[in-house]
N, C-alpha and C positions, 0 to 999 in steps of 0.2 A: 176081401182087399185088405192092405196093409196102412193101419192107421198110422201117418209118426206122428210122435208130440213133440220132440225138439230132439237136438243134439245130446248125443249121451256121454263120447268122448272122443278127442280129433287125436292124433298121435305124429308126436314131429321127431322127428330123424335129427338127430343134432351134434355138432361136434365137441364143443364147450360145454359141457354138463352144468359148469359150477357157474357162469355166465348165465345161463337158460334159467337155473332153479332160481340164482339173484333176481334175474327182471319177472319172472313170472311169481314167487313169494315176496318178496320185500316189495318190489316196486306192485304189480297188479293184486297182491293179498291171496295168493292162492295158498295151499298148505298141503305138504306131502300127505297123502292118503296113505299109499303104500310103495314099498320098495322091495323090486327082487335083484339084485345088484349081479345075484352069480351068472342073469340071462340079460342083464343091459334094461330094464326097466324103473321107472320113476313114475308113478301116479299122481298126479295132484288134482287136489278137489277146486275146484273153479264152479262155486254156487252149487247148482244141482250138477252139475256135467265134468266131466273128468278130463286131463289133458295130459295125456301120456309122455315124459318124456324118454328117449330111446337114444343111447351113443351110439352113433355110428362103426366103435368098435367095438362092439360089444356083441354078443352073441347074436342078438336079434337085428343089430343094425349091421351087420356084416350081410346079412340076408337079404338086405332091402336094397344093394349096392353103390353107388357112388355116395357121397357125401352131398349135403344141399348148397348150392350155391347159385349165382346169378346165369346159367344155363343150364340147371337143372334143378330146379323147384319141388318142395313134395304138394305144394298148395301154394292160391293163390292170398287167402287171407283167412283168419279165423274172427269173430265174433263174439264178442261177448256181453250180452248184456246186461245193463251196469244199474243200480238200483241201490239209495236215488242217483239220481243224474245231475251232477252240481257243478257244471261247467270251469265255475271258476275254480270249486277245490277242487275237481280231478287235475286241470294245467300247475294249480299252483304243488301240486301232489307230486307230478309229472317233471315240471321243475325241479326239484328239490333233489330228485333220482338222476337228472341230467339227462333225461329221457326227451329229446324232440318230439313235435304234437302237431298235428297237420291242422290245417282249420277244423269249424264246427261246420258241420252242412247235414241238411236236410238227408237223410235218407230214407230208404224203403228197405225193410228189417221184416221180420216172421210176426213184429204187431202191429206193422204199419208205419207207416212214414215219422220219423221223428230226428231228433241231432247225434250225431255221431262226429266221433275225432278216431281220427288214424293213427295208429305209433307204427312202430317197426322192431321187433326182438333184437339181441343182440345178436340172432345171424341171420337177418335179414326176412323175417317172415313177419308179416304185415296182419297185425291187430288191429282190431275197428271194437272202439269203446261207445256201447248206443245205449239211448236214452230210452225212456218211452215214447209211445206214436203220440201225434199231437191228436189231441180231443175231434179235432174238426176231418181226419180223414182215417176213420176204426180201417185195419187189415179185414182184406175181405175172406168169407169164409167158402172155402172148399170142401164139398161134402158130397 
């Protein structure tokens, strides 16, 4: 049996690398871990995970087909666990970067049900910013 621990990395095919780097690094606080510009790969550190950005006009990107858009999205959303999750601070930070934020709602995630906020990156990918699980609703343990 395979036992999965957490998300290792997510790969996004992108049209505007600069705008995406600004959003993920400046707004969300990722850092550039590694670049392979010769093939078209920028790997960002997102906590313990990686987020790979692949420009659609690069060697890797061309192998993946058409650019993402309303009629051809690469995924539904990616969720990042935020710690600490201070809603007021998060909203103030997003507003300072002109990033609209959805409502804060209680949603189920890897640790159980807890607060989360949806935002959208410059290319229309939905990003969930997830807080800790509520103490009264622990996650289910599947073994």
